[in-house]
N, C-alpha and C positions, 0 to 999 in steps of 0.2 A: 842479244841481238836487238838493236833498237831500229824499228822500222818507221820512224817518223819521216814525214815528207819534208822536203826542203822548204824553208820559209822564204816566201817572196815578199820583199819589202819595196815599197815604192820610195824612190830617193827624191824628196822635194829639194828645192833650192834652199840656199842658206837663209834668205829673208823669210821664206814661208815657214821653215823649221823653227826659226826664232819666234815668229808670231804665234805658231801653234803651241810652243812650250809656254809662252807667256799666257795665252788664253786658256791653257789647261786641257786641250784636246789633241795633244801631239801623238798619242797612241791610238787614236780612233781610225787612222787610215791603214793600220796593219792588217794583213790577211790572217784568218784563223788557221791554226795548225790542223793538219789532216793525218789520220791514223789508218794504217793498213790492217784491218781486222783479220784477214786470211793469214797474214804473216804471224800475227800474235797467236792465233789458234794453233798454227803449225809448230811454233816454238814451245807452247805449252804441252802439246802432244809428245814431242821429242823428250822433254824433261821427264814426263810421266813414265815413258817407256824405259828411260835410263834408270830411274829409281826402282821400278819393278824388277829389272834385271839384277840390280844390286841385291835386292831383297831375296831373290831366288838363289843367287850364289851363296848368300849367307846361310840360307836354310840347308842347301846341299852340304856345306862344310860342317854344319852342326850334326846332320844325319850321319855323315861319315865318322865323326868323332865318337858319337854314341855307339855306332856299330863296332868300332875298334875296342871301345871299353867293354862292351858286352862280350866280345870274342875273347878278350884277355881274361875276364872273370870266369867264363865258362871253361876255358882251357885249364885254369888252375884248379877248379872244383871237380872236373870230370876225371874218371879213372881210365883204365885201358880198354873200356868197352867202346862200342861204336857210337856212344852218345856224343863224344867230342867231335866226331866227324859231321854230325848233323848240324852243328852250330854254324860253321862257315857256309854251308849250303844255304841255310836259312838267311844268313846275313847277305850272301850274294844275291839270293832271290829278292831280298828287300831292297838292295841297292839297285837291282834292275827295275823293280817296280817304282822306286823313287825316281830313277832316271827317266823312265817312261812318263811318269806323272809330271816330272819337271818339264819334259819336252812339251807335253800337252798344255801345261800351265803357261809355258813361254808362248806357245801359239795363241792361246786364248788371251794372254795378257798383252800381246803385241797389239791386238785390236782394242784393248781397253783404253779409255781416255780418262785421265785423272789419276791422282795418287792412289796406291793400293792401301790395304789395311796395315796398321802398324805391325812390325815383326813380333812384338810381344804377344799380341792377340792371336797372330797366326801360329806362334809356337805353342801357346796354351791349347789351341784347338787341335793341333796335330798330336801334341803329347797326350791330351785327354783321350784320344782314340786308340792309343797303343794297348795291345793286349798282352797279358803276362803268360808267356809260353814256358812251361817247365819251371825251372828255378830262377827265371829272369825277374828282376825287380821291376815294380810298376813305376813308371815315370810320369809325373804330372798329377793333376787333381783326380779325385775319384770319379769313375764313370757314373753317369746319371742313373744307370740301372743297378748299381751295386746294392747289396743288402744293407750295409751299414748306413748308407745315405738314405735308403728308404725308411729305415727305422727312425733315424733322426728327424726326417721330414714328417713321419707319422706322429712322433711325439710333439713336435712343434704345432702340427695341425690340431692335435687334441687339446693342447694348452690354449691355442687361439680360440677353439670352439668353446672351451669353458669360460674364457674371458668374454666371448662374444654373445653368450646367452643373455637375452634381454632382462631376465629376472635378476641376474647378478649385477646389473647396472642400476638397479633401483637404489637411490640413496636414502636408506632408512636406518642406518646404524645409530645415529644420534638425532636428537630433537630438542627444540626449545619451545616454550609456551609463552605467548604474549597475551596478557589479560586486557581484552578490549573493554569488557563491561559485563553486565549480568544478563543481557539479552542476546538474541541471535545475531551472529556475524553474517550479514546477508550480502556483503560485497568485499572483494579483494582486488587489489591492483598493485603491480610491481613495474617500475620503470624499466626500459630496455637494458640499461646498464646493470640493474640489479642492486643499486645502492639504496633505494628508498622504497619502503612498503607502506601501503595505505589500506586501512580497513574501515568499513562502514557497517552499521547495524540497525536493528529495530529501535534502538534508543536514540536515533536521529543524529548520533555523533559520527564524525569522520576523524580518525586518528592517523597521524603521520609517524612512521618509525624509520629511523636512520640507522642502518647497520653499522656504519663506520663511526657514528657518534654515540651509540649506546654502550653501556657497560653491562655487567652481569645482572644488574637490577632489572634490565629489560623494560624501561619506561619510555612511553611515547613522548616526543619532544613538542608535539602540538596537537590540540584537540579543538574541534570547532563544529558548529551546526550550520552548514551552509544553506540548508533548505528548511530551517526552523523546525516545525513539528511534523515533518514527513519522513517516513522510513526510507532508508537508502536502499536502492535497488541494484545499482551497478556503479562500479568505479573502474576506470581504465586510463592509463597514461597513453599519450600519443606516441608515434613512432620515434620522435626525437626526444621524448621524455621531459619536455619543458612545460607542458600543460596537462591538466587532469580533467577528464569528463566525469561529471557527477549526475547520475540519473536517480531521482527520488520519486516519491509517490505523488508529486504534483504534476502539472502539465508543462512545466518549463525546466528544461535541462540547463545546467550551468557548467562553465569551463573555468577552472581555477589554475593559478600558476603553482609552482613547486612549493611555495610558502603558504598556500591557502588563500591568497587574495583573488577576488573575482576578476576574470578577464572579460567574460561575456555571459549573457543570459538570453536564452531563446525567447522569442516573443510568443505570447499566448494568442490562440486563434479566436475567432468569433463563434461562440457555441450556438448561435441562432441560425447559422447558415447550414443548409442541408448538405450541399456538395462540399466534402472536406478538401477537395483540390482547390477550392476557391478561397480558403482561409490561409492566413500567413503562418499559422503554427498549430500545435496540438491543442485540443479542447478538453481532453480527459486525462486521467492518470497515466503516467508513463510506466512501461514494463521493463524495457531493456535499452541498451545503447552500446555503441562501439565505434572505434576510430577506423578510418580507411588505412589499409596496410601500406599504401604507397604514397598517398597525398597527405601531408601533415596538417592541412587546414580543414579537411573534410571529416565529418562524423555523421552517424546515423542513429535515429531513435525510433521506437515503436510505441504505440499508445493504445488505450482502450477505445479511442475514437475510430479505430479500424484503419489506421494509416501507418505507413512506414515512411519517414521523411529523412532526407539528407540535408545537412547544414554546412555552411561555411563559417569559419571562426571570424572572418573579417566582415561578415554581413549578418547581424543579429536581428534585423528587422523582417526578414522573410526567409522561408526555407528554400532549398536549392531544387529539389525534385520530390515528388510524392508517388508512392506505390500503394495501391489499394487492393488488399487481398479480397477475394470473392469466393463464395461457396459454389457448389455445383448449380444451385438455383440462381446464382448471380447476386446473392444477398451479401451484406457486409459481414466480415469475419474479424474478430479481434486477434491481432498478432501478439503472442506472448514472449517471443524472443526473436532476435535478428542478428545477422552477422554478414561480413564480407568474405568472399573467397580469398585465397592467398595472393592472387594476382590483382585483386580489387576489381575484377570485371563483372562479377556476379554478386547479387544481393539475395540472401536467403532469409526466409521468415517461417517460423513455426506458429501455427494458429490453434485456436481453441477447439475447432472442429476436427482436430487430428490431422490436418493437411500440412504438407511442407511445400511452399511455393517459392520458386527461384526466378528472378528476373535478370535480364541484362541491364547493367547499370545505366546504359544510355537509352534503353527502351523501357519506359515505365508503364506501358499500357497492358500488354499481354505478357503472360509468364513464359519463360523459356523452358523450364521444367516444372512439373506439377504432379504431386502424388496425392491422390484423394484420400487414401486410407493408410496413411503412414502410421498413425497411432489411433487409439480408441477415441471416438468422438466425445466431446465434452471434457476432455482432460487437457491440462496445460502442458504443452511441450516446453520444457524448462531450458533446454540448451541445444544449440547447433554448433558443430565444430568441424572445420575442414582439416584434412590431413596436410602434412607439410609438402607432399608431392602434388597435392591439388586434385587427386583423382577420386578420393572418397570423402563422404560426409557422414559424421556421427551425430545421432539425434538421441536425446534423453527425454523420454516421454513421461507424462504423468500417470500412465498406465503401468508403472513399475517395470519398464522395459528399456533396453539400450540397443539401438539398431545402427548398422552401417549400410551406406548406400554408395553405389557406383554412379558417378555423375554421368558417365557415358551410357548407362542403362538404368534409368531412374524409375522403372515400373515396379520393381519389387526389391526388398532389402537383400543385401548379401548375407548378413548374419543377424541373429536376434538373440539377446540374452534377457531372460525373464527373472522374476522374483527379486527385483531390486527395489526395495520399498522407497517410496517418494512421498514426502509430506509437504515440503516447501516448494514454491513455484520458481525457484532459481537454482536448483541442483545442477552442478556442473558436470561436464565430461570433457576430456582433453586428450590429445595424443602426446606420447613421449617424444623427447627431442630426436631420437633415432627413428621415429615413425613406426616402431614395431609393437608398441603396447598402447592400449586404450584404458584410461583411468576414469573412474566415477565414484561417487559416494553413495552411501545408503542411509536411510532415515529410520529412526526408532522412536517409539513413544517414551514418555518420561518414565524412567525406572523400569523399563521392560527389556533392556538389552544394551548393546554397545554399537555405536556407529562405526562403520568400517569404510576403508578406502580400498576399492576392489580393482585389480589389474587384470585385463584380458589380452590375450595374444591376438594381434590384428588379423593374422591369416587363419589360424585354426579357430579363433574366437572361443577359447576355453579359459576359464578362470585359472590363472597361473600363480597369483599371489594376492594377499590381502593384508591390510594393516588395521589393527584395532586402535582407533583414535581415542575415543572417550565415551562416556556413558550418555551421550546425546547424539543428535543427528549430525551427519557430515553434510554441510550445505554447499560450501564452495571449495574448489580445488584448483590449483595452478601449478604447473610444472615449468619452471623457467629454463629455457634452453641454454642460456649462457652460464648461469650459476650451477645448473644441474641440482636444484633443490625444489622440494615440493612444499607449497603453502596450502594450508587447510583451514577453512573457517567452519566453526561448529555451532550447534544450536544453544550452547550454554555460555556464549560470550567469549570463547577462547579462539585464538589464532595460533596454530602450530606450524612450525617449520621443521621439515625433515631434511637431513643432510648427511653426507659421508665425508670424513676428513680427507680421504684419498681421492674420491671421484668428484667431489664438489669443489667449487672455488668461491672464495670471498663470502659475501652474504652473511649468514648467521655465524660463520666461523670467525668473523671479525670482532663481534661483541662478546662472544663466550669467553675469550681469553682475557678480557679486561676485568680487573677486580672492581668491586663495588666502591663507589665514592663514599667517603665518610660524611655523615650528615653534620652540617655546621651547627654548633650549639648557639642558641639565641643568647647574646650577651647584652647586658645593660649598657646603655650609652653613658659614658662618663662625661663630666663637664669639661669643655675644652679649656686647656691650660694656655693662658695668654701671658706671653713673656713681655714684661715692661721693665727694661733695665734702668730707666731713669725715674721710676716712681719713688715716692717717699717710702721710707722703711715701714711706716704704719700701714701702707696700702700694698706693699709688695708681698706676693704670694711665694710660699716656699716651693722650690723646684721639685717636681715629682721624680722620685728615684725608681719606683716600681709601679707598673700598671696594675699588677695583681692586687697589691695592697690597696690601691685607690679603688679598685672594683669592690673589694670587701667593705671598705668604708661607705661607698655609695650604696651598697646593698642594705646597709643598716639605716641609711637615711630614707625615711618614707617618701619624701618629696622626689628625690632623684630616682629611686627605684620604682616609683609609681605604685606604691602599696595600695591595694583596694581598700576603700573605706568600709568600716563595719556597718552592719544593718542598723537602721534607725529604730530605737526603742520608743514605744509610745506612739503618739500621733505623728504624722509626717510633718516635716519642717524644711524650709529652704527649697521647696519644689520637689522634695523626695517623698515617695510614698512610704507610709509607716509599715511596721512589721505586721504580720498577720494577727488580727484581733485588736489592733491599736485603735481603730475607729469603732463607733457604735454599730454600724451596719455589719462590719466584718465580725464583730463580737457576737452579734445575734446569729449571723449565718453560721459561725463556728459552733455555737451552742446547739443550734438546730441540727447541724450535721452530726454532732457528737451525742445527741439525745437518742438513746437506744430503746425508749419506751414504745410500746405498740399502741398506736392510735387508730387501729382499724375499727374498733367499736367505741364511738364517742360517748355513749351512755355509761359504759363501764369506766372510761377514762375520767368522767366527771364524778361518778359515785364512789370512786376509790378515796376521794377526799371527804366524803360525807361524815364518816365517823370522827375524823379529826376536827371538822368544822362544828360538829355538835358538842363535843367535849371541850373544845378550846376555841370558841368563836373569837374572831379577831377583826374581820373586815365588816361584814354586813350585819350580823346579829347584834353587836353592841349598839349600833346606831339606831335600831328599831326596838330595843329592849323595853322601853317605856310605852311606846305606842302600838306595838305589834299585838294583835289579838291572839287569843289561843286558837290554834288550828283545829277545825272540826272536820273529821274525815268520815266518809260513808262506811257503814258497817258492811262487812263482807258476808254474804249469805251463800248457802249451799245451792247447788244446781236444782235440787228437788223443790226447794222453797221458791226459787225463781220460776220454776215451771208451773207451780200451783197458782202463783199470783198473776200469771198471764191471762188475758181475757180469752173467752171461748173462741172468738173468731181468729185469734192468732195461733191457737193450738193446731197442731198438725193432725190431720185426719188419717186414721189407720184403716 
């Protein structure tokens, strides 16, 4: 039924119509169509009622067919007892019930507007509610309360619970070891895509590792020292992964691109100004730094000058904002670590006096949350980490503890774990990707144990798992949510990656399957063969047939193979230094060094030649043999005679 209104068109004259068609506005004068909404709704209601009546009729027909089939089956199987008589009565009662229900449904569906449920869904729902009486067969799916279905569901739930246990999700079945150097790996960074890893250490080096480009040899593709002779404190990729923040022991943080080239360097402040808010940058050693989780151009650093500063990559001449932690007496406090909340609205810092101070990012004067006794005073809080849901904060203290805090009630910690040894001022703690576990590392002294990676349940806060990493301290740990792999930096210069081939993706799994590349042997350069077809026969060179034979010939030629020249015998010549002992000075030095006589007593060293000089004089005695007088020596007297000859005044009185 089409209820459109009659179109009213104005009939212009012939000249006006021609002019309107030429000018292009011939259709502007028509009146818009009108629709009767009440008629449309009425038509829709009627069609819905018709469809519902058809569906009810089909259901009734199906019920009748099923009842006839059941009656025939029961009549065949039943004997002469009264059981066969009970079947038609039951069927008749069911037909009456179905008829009454159909009547009530018709009454209710007449008032219903819109199409009903599909007949298949309605059949399944009615068939699932049928009960098996006597020997009647069950029609339709299993009822939800049956034993078999309960057993199947319980088995599935048990299997799901086993798979959902957080401990079994830890990817630690396989590991690879990256050799950064011989000193502590104090910084780890992994880009958001998980393709590139960067490590920094106490040896001032920053090394780049590409999982897709590495082979089984596990060699870094680039190594550099961006901050010269300063230890690397922190490394972190931005949220887009295109730049890298480098925080070292100097006062100026740097931003590098993915290939290690410098993008910007923060300005250094004036160290003679007392108010740190008036300077443009840090004036003392940096401790930590991180990127903003939402804004790709903003990052934050904290320093020993007692400030936490935010920066913009596009403005390296001045900081963006300054946060100044204060003690209870209002004095300056050194922040040792800093971080953003997951939404980027809060700025948190852990300080040397054991406090944790949190500011609103847009209000830098007064703290929003402040805990005065979070950790022991005088210890360096090494790490602060927000959970993925943003409600909890984990702090790793220098007092060998790990604590969790509720941001909504920041007065006292939710849970505390003790006896977690800490030696380095940058020991990490982080949440698992599913937010159910909390991970941290332990420190050990050299040769006194094994550094471990410890896992705590976030709710019960009990130690549920641990991994023995190496015979040195575990300094850094990072659990990447996309790769589901754990990166660990140790105190003996190793960076380990833990993964599971089933639960992890890409990352370390890309480089393990590649075989090592064969080392290219250094070959001697052969003389280039110049083809001169029109040269005279006497100047024409024979054509080379084999490169291998030519290499062997060139190897025998000392000029082409660059054979090292032998050492110079005798004194030096041609600007070359002679061999050892060739010159007079070197000969004397050599003889002095090889002389093993003991000259500690010079008198004995001279008198050992006296006998030979007396029997066989050669140098001095022959020259003075004619003129030398006979030597006259004093006679040696005894002590008694000497005492008698002494005068009376020299004698000792008794």
